[in-house]
N, C-alpha and C positions, 0 to 999 in steps of 0.2 A: 617590395624596398628592394635597392641591391644591397646584400652583405659585406660588400668592400669599403663603404664608405655611410658614413655618418651626416647626417642628416642636419645642418646645422643655420641658423639664420644668415648665413651667407647662401645658401640656395634659394631666399625668398624670393621669385622672380618677380620682374618688374610690373606693380600694380597702378600704371599710369593709367588714368580714368574709370577707374572702377572705384564704385563709393561700400562701404566697409562703417556696418553698423556695430559696436563691443557694447554688451549690457555690462556693469560693472567697470566701466573703460578707468575709473580714475584710481585703482588702488592696484596692487596685486599681480596678477595675472593677466587681469584685463587692461592695467595701465600697460604692462609690458605687449602685450599682445599690441596694443593702441600703437603704443610705441615704435613697433617693429613694419606694423602694417603702412603708417604712417610714411618710414623712414623710405619705403618704397613707392612710394606714389599717389598709395589709395588715400584717397577723401575719407576721413574717419570720424565720425561722430561717437563721442563718447556719451553714453547713455547711464547715468548714476540719479540718485536721490536729491544728493547736497550743491546747489547751484554755484558755491560759493569753491566746492569740491571738486568740482566737475570742471569748473574756468582754471583752478589752482594745477589742476593735470594736464588743463592744455598747452599751461606758460612752461611748463613742466618738459613738455612734450617740443615746446619752440625753442627752449634752450640746448634741448643736443640736436633739432632738425627745425634750420630755419627757416625754412621751406616747405614746411608742414602744412596740409591742406586739413585742418580740423575744425569742428563743427559742436556745440554740445546741447543737448535740449534734456529736460530734465524727466526721469522716470522711476516711478515706484513700482515695485513688479506685482505689490502686494496692493495695491487701488487701482480699481477698474477705469477711474475718469481719468488717472496718472497716465494708464497706458493708451486708450484710446487719443489724449491728449498730445501721446508723443508721438501715434501713428499720424494723426493731423498734420503735425507739424513736419514731419518726414517728408510726409507725400506731401506736401505743399514746397517744398524744396527741392523734391529728387523724382525721376521716371524711373530709375532703377538700383535695386539695392544686388549689389554680387554678391556680397559678405556682411553674412549677421555671426554673428557669434555668440550666444547663449551661454555666457561665461557668469554672470551674477550669479551669489545664491549666498545660503544659509549651513552651520555646519555645527554641531555639537552646542545644541542649544540645552541646557541643564534642566530645564522645568519645559511643560510641555506648553508652547506660548501661539495663543489663536490671534491672527489679525482684526483688524477692526471690523470686514466682512466677513468673520467666524470662520476663517479657514485655518486647517496648522500652518504654520509660520514655514517648517520644511518643504512640502509639497505646496501651497502658497508661491513662496518663491523661486523654488528651486524648478517647479515645475510649472503649476497652473499659468504663472506669470508669464512663461516664456510660451505659453501654450496660447494664452491669450493676442501677447505682441506678432509674433511671429501669424498668426491668424488675421487680424488688422493687416499685416502689412505682404498679406500671402499674395493679393492682385501684382503689386510689383516685383513681386519676386518671381512667380511665375513667370513673367514677361521677360525677365531678366537672363541672358543666354547664357550658361552655365551658372548660376546664381549658386551658393553654399551655405546651407544653413547650418551650425556647428552647433550641436549639443555638447555642454563640457560637464561629464559625468564621473563615474568614479567608480572603481573596484568594488564599492560598497556595495552595487547592486546588487552584486551575487547574492547579498542577505533579504534581499527586499521580498516584497510579496506589494501586489494591490487588493488590499480587503475592503471591496465594497460595500460592508455594511458599514467599517468604521475607518473609515477616511482620514477625519479627524483626529481620530484615536480618542475617542470621550467612552469608552467599552472597556477597550484591553486598560493595563498595566504600562503608561507612556514607557518607551525602550526610545531616548536618543540616537544610539547607533543605527536602530533597524528603520527608525522613523525617518533618515538621514539616509539610508536605503532605498528604503521604498521611492521615495524622491528621485532620486539615481533612477532605479528599475524603469519609474514613470517616464522616465525622458527617452530611455531607449527605446520602448513600445509606441513611444509616439514620433521617434527617429525612424522607423520601419513604416506606422502607414502615412506618414506624411510622406513617403518619397512614394506608395503606391498612388498617393494623391496626385505626386508631377507627371506621373507613369500615365493615369487617364487622363493629364489635360494636355500630354503631349510637349509636357515642357523637358528643357535639358536643365532645369536645375536641381539640386539635387541633398539631399540631407548627409553630416555624416556626423560624427561623433569622435570624443577624445577625451582623454580623462591624466591630469597631472603627475599620478605617481604620488609620490613621498615631496610636497616641494615647502619652502621656510615659507609661506606665506603667513599674513598676519592670522585667518584663518586657520591651517592648519598646526599655529604655536598657540593653539587656544588651551583650557587646562586640561587636567585628565594626561593619562598615556600619552596620545596622538599627539599633544604639546613638546614631552621632555624628547619621543623621539627626531618629529622634525627640526627641534634644534641638534639634536648631535646628527642624524644621520641627514637628514633629509637634501635634496639637491637645490640648488641656485634657482631662483624664480624664473633667470634668465634660458635656464635649462627645461625649467618645468613646465615653458611657456609652447616649449619645442612641439609637444604634439598636437595640439588646437591651432596652432602656424601652419602646420603640417597639413591639420586636415582641410584648413582653411588655404591654401595656398597653394600644395603642390600639383604637379601638371596631370600624376597617375591614380590620384584619387576617385575611386568609383562608391554608387551611393552605398548608404549602408553598411559601409567599413567603419570600423572601430580601432584609436588608435590611442596608442599611451606609451610609456617607459620599456625600454624592450626588456628589460628585466622585472619587471610587474611594476615595482614602486621606482625602480632608480635607470638611469641608461636615457640612450638618444631614441627619438620616436620609433615605432615599430608597429606594424600592424599588428593586433589583437584580435581573438577568436571569442563572438561572443556567444555568451551560454542560452542562449534563448533556444524556446523550441515552438512545434503548432502549439501548443496551447498558451502558450506566450502571445502569438497571434491573433487567438480570440480575446485573451485579454485587453489585446491593446486596442480592439476596434470596440470593443463595449465603452474601455478609458478615453477613447476618442468623443464618445458618445456621450458619456456624463460631462467629460471638460467641457462639452458644448455648453450644455446645462449650466454649470457650477459659475462659468466665467463668463454667461450669455454671450459668447465671439461665436461664430455659424460660419465655416471656411466658405468658401465658392467650392461650386458642384459643378462637372464636366457637367452640358447639357449630352444628354443620349440623341443619336441620330434618330430620326422617325421616319419610320418605313413609308416604302411610296415616293418619296421626295426626292 
């Protein structure tokens, strides 16, 4: 990325003819991302749990962009039936998916919380739900020219670890920041494995990652020191959404890259170095296998060429 120019909303290219899905598209970074994608001509599907809030978000976007092409399909990332319903509904209406922004998430849950399906809430929402959603949409994504899956992460991934013997924190003392970091590390390991699968299919699709830094969203302004810092120091949502919009739309983005604010938590989008190693690659492969079992979503696999044919 050029050091001479700060990338802004004005740099988003024309997206006419492209389909986009934004999870958590009704609020915060997801809403602003949906708005700007729609402003540039993309057909945007807002994916969120509450139908009333989703449709209200659509009206808010149309107030700003009257010609916006928008849709709403309900999606609860901690409910496997809801994820299946979303993929079926989207697939019945669309033959391609150019941009999938895995934006929805939870953080800073004071108490250990489990989903109705028995999964720890951070990992279930931030990682397993998006793993299942992308897996069910995978046939459409891999067949779409230059499609992008954007994993919205956090620098908290540096504190994360994947404890396969205790993914739901039943044995360890619950630590909300570390639990959140685990889920964000999982997303980045998943990004790497997803790119390997795209490559195996000879698909032009790719997965990239982004993080918003310190941004004045509802989530970051929750209780605790993070909330105080967010209120006093955070970037606006308009600026916080730039890294994920860059990852989703900028022409020179490459598979596996990680974008965030230039100065770690603040600033315009810049490419960051991911601190993952060979061991992480082995963990990522194992996590993929475990994730398929937990979510009951099996990704398509390339058919190996048969000798002599």
